[in-house]
LOFI-410121 format. One record per residue (C-alpha): x, y, z. Coordinates in steps of 0.05 Angstrom, whole numbers, plus 5000, padded with zeros to 4 digits. Layout:
# LOFI-410121
XYZ/...
This chain:
# LOFI-410121
704067196747/704667156822/700766646854/695867126889/694667586835/688167576808/685467156862/677567246865/675267046931/678566877002/676366117010/675665737081/677964957061/677264797132/680764727200/682764147245/683664217323/687163597361/683563627432/689263237461/695263697446/691664347438/694064497362/689464817318/690464897245/686865347201/686965327125/685565977082/685465857003/687566496954/685966136889/691065546878/695265796941/693365597006/696265837067/696165487142/696065807204/697565407270/695665647342/697965247398/694465197461/697564697493/694164137522/686964227548/684764037618/677664167611/672963907555/666664417537/662964407474/663065157463/670865027445/669664857376/665065377370/669965927392/674965597344/670065757288/670166487305/677766537305/678166177239/673866747217/677967347254/685167017238/682566987152/683267777155/691967627161/690967217101/685467647060/690168287058/695067907017/690967896960/685468366978/680667976933/674368236913/669567816958/670267287015/666766637009/666366467086/665265697076/664465627153/657165497183/656166057236/649666237269/645566777243/647067217305/654267227287/654967477218/653868207234/660768087274/664167777215/661568387166/664368887218/670168557218/671968597146/669469297133/671169607191/677169187219/679969307153/678670017143/685570287152/688669787107/683269977050/684770717065/692370597059/692270157003/686470556967/681869946963/675270346972/671169616956/673769327017/668969777063/663369417027/666368737010/661968226993/661767687045/658567017020/655666667082/654965817078/650265447112/647365737188/649565377238/644465157292/644065607351/648065247413/643964837453/647265117522/648265777552/654265837593/657266427636/664666277653/665866387726/672666157740/678866637751/678967157710/683867117646/686967767641/690667937578/697768317588/700668737535/705669027576/703169757584/700170167631/692869927618/693769217634/697569337689/691869727719/687169207709/691768677739/692169067807/684969207807/683268457796/689168297845/686568787904/679368607900/681667907912/679767597841/685667247834/687267367753/690766887714/694967237664/695067167594/698767317529/699567117453/706867037438/709567407498/716367727489/721067867542/717768577556/711168237569/714167637611/717768127651/710968547666/707267837688/713267607731/712368267776/705768127785/706667427812/700367167781/699966487746/701366517670/697766217608/700766357541/698866067469/703566117406/700666377350/704766267277/702466547215/704166107157/711966197144/709966437072/707267037088/714167407094/716467137028/709867356992/709768107024/717268197001/714667956930/709468526935/703768296959/699268697008/700468877077/697569307132/693269337195/688468857210/684068727277/689068287311/685168457379/679168127355/684467507341/687467477403/680467647443/678466947410/684266597423/683766817492/677066607502/678365957476/684465807527/679266037585/674965467563/680564937552/682065097624/675865187661/677165957675/672866507677/672067137634/677367477592/678368127618/682168657564/684269347582/681569737524/680170447544/674070967518/678571307469/679370657424/671870737402/674571507361/676371437295/682771677265/679071977210/672971977152/674671737085/668771627032/663671747086/666271207136/669571167196/677370947193/679270707262/686470447273/684070147339/677069927316/678469247345/679669527416/673170037404/666569897445/662869687371/667769127365/667568877431/659168907428/659568547362/664368037387/660367877452/654067827406/658367337365/660766927421/652966807449/650366727391/654766207358/657765937421/653366067473/657466387519/654766997562/659667547595/665467107562/669767777543/669268557561/674469067573/674169297650/678169997627/672970157579/669170717613/675671077627/679571507590/687571497575/689271997623/684771657678/688371047664/695071387668/693171717735/691070997768/698370727735/701871277775/699070897839/703970237827/711070387823/713269637820/712369637749/716870277730/723269817706/718869357667/713069807633/712969997562/707470127505/712970257453/711069817390/718569877365/721369637428/716769007421/720668857359/726668837398/730168247425/733268637480/727968747531/732369317567/730869747504/723669897531/722270617494/724570837426/723171527451/720971777379/714371467359/707371717369/706071177429/711971427468/710572117459/702872027484/704571607536/710172087568/704672607554/698972227590/704172067655/707572747660/701972987700/702472457754/708972187760/713372827761/719372887715/724472497762/720171887758/718271917685/725372027665/727171357705/721970997668/723171257592/731171367605/730072057563/725972727572/722572717507/719673457531/726573747517/726773497442/725073967397/724873487342/718373167369/714273907362/711373627299/709572977329/705573287384/701773757338/699173147302/696872917380/694073577394/690273637327/693974257304/695973877244/693873267196/690072727237/690772327299/696671787280/694671137261/697270857327/694270637395/693871377423/689171727455/684172277430/685772957412/682573257471/685472827518/692073077490/689873787503/687873687573/694773327593/697573937565/693174417603/695474087670/702174087647/702474847638/700974867710/705874337731/712574617763/716074027737/714074067668/711274827644/718175057631/719474457584/721074687514/715574237481/710674437539/711475207527/711975157446/705174737444/701975207497/703375767452/699975467390/694475167422/689075707413/684375547475/686675047534/681274637563/677174887618/675774677685/669874287666/673073957604/679173747651/674373417701/670473077644/676772727621/677172447698/669472217700/670471507689/663671407668/663571237592/658770697562/661669987584/659069307593/663569107646/658768597701/657868947769/662868547812/668568677756/666869477760/666669437839/674369207835/675469727786/672870267832/676269977890/683270347861/679670967880/680471597828/686371867800/690172387846/687173097835/687873267762/687973977772/692474307821/
């Protein structure tokens, strides 16, 4: 019998943090199997009592990578957390592992029992980070818009990434801003376990990276962590057993609110983490990105490309992300510029039609990928049917013939309202507004 089989619970045997080197180690138990994750922050330059508290939360968030190996029937938390952080823990497992549960048909994960240990006392401080913002960079259009908004407002962001590859480093280099990176290493036995038949699937990785960023910010006396998650991240892909299943749950507003509450309750941190683009649609962000041409040679949102060592291969041209980003940018960049960015014209390839039907809601459900809402895809299609560069493209013509009714003028305008729910502090909201609006969406 394999070591992970018939494991009853995920356990938390302990963690360590070396404040001199900045190396944290998190240990997780699946029966007799103990796995260790290492996060190397580099030597801290600042001491703050909230650092250990944030590492407590990171210890819990990173556990989802190890829970999924065996998907046991309960979690024995074994970490003393403030009472106000427990709703975040429950949401992290029940909602953050929703796609994992759906794909593996593990219904019980949606209501997984989480046995909390002794409650930690509330922190004896309330701290609001006020230094230079730490802006997370993923290499795509969204984080580029955030970087540019902060720079143009004179907020001088420090750019941040966990395990950056050549693509992310290229984007950060173009910006010219200072950079901080962290190295996260999963237990090296994970690959072996997966190859031997352990469960695998999607986890709330944005929650993990967000907490790594908050800890890094504290260690270097920086300001709030600024993410680039948009409004559509909150929209589920489908409903299953009466529950919303959202591939992007840890990027959505409910997850952001839960994590902010946990940071305040357990670490005493106020406004330490938020998404600058929360109130914007993907199309709105695409329109803002189109204003900045300096990143055309380095930008990518293709997950397949991120797995390659060669940074010159930035777009596979055949995945849901490539299809959606091409669709979202097309109304604002024009054909020549977009073909230069992608290296191919996706709209001439009719083998992509079925994938675009999914994005339009004509078949199946929205793909389990970080793509925009169906309504946004339909708005983009409406704009393309009126665009001289795109209206005769084979994909555009085929979709326009299949979509029963294209969005109205009012629905197009709503996609660019930019007034979605958000928790962005006023100073940062002013920085975003300083970019202005996308060029007129309706021709």
